N, C-alpha and C positions, 0 to 999 in steps of 0.2 A: 404565665399565667399564675395567679394566686387563689389557693382554698382554704377558704375559710372556716372553721368549723367551730360553730357558736352554738351548739348544743347543750342544754342542760339533761342531765342523766333522768331516766325515768323516777318519780316519786310520788307520794300520797300526800295530798294536801288536806288536812283536816282544819276545820274552822269552828271549834267549839263555841256554844252561845251562851256558855256560862261557865263560871269555877269549878263545877262538880264535874261537869261535860270535860273537862281539861283535866282535870284529876284522874279520871276513868281513863282517858287516852293515855295518859303517863302511865297508870298502873298496868295497862293493857301490853305497851310496847316494850316495858321494861329495860329502858336506857337506849334502846334501837329508836332513837327520834331526836329531832330538834326542835326546841322551841323559839319561836322568832314573834317579834312582834313589828309591825310596820306595814308601810303600803307596797307601792311597786318598786322600791328601792331595795326592799329585801329580796326580790327576784334575781336583782343586778348580784348584791352580797351573795346569795346561794349559787349563782353561775361561778362566779370566781372562785368561791369556796370548793368547789367540787373538781376543779381542772386539775 
């Protein structure tokens, strides 16, 4: 029997509606963030990156 662990670690997702909102988030988290652009493909990239 195989056990598959395909779980993404917990994270917060922010979807800023404007450039100003994005800049505020970047300033708030001071380097503790990743900026991603994309649709569902980004989730696969994130899952693979966090392994």
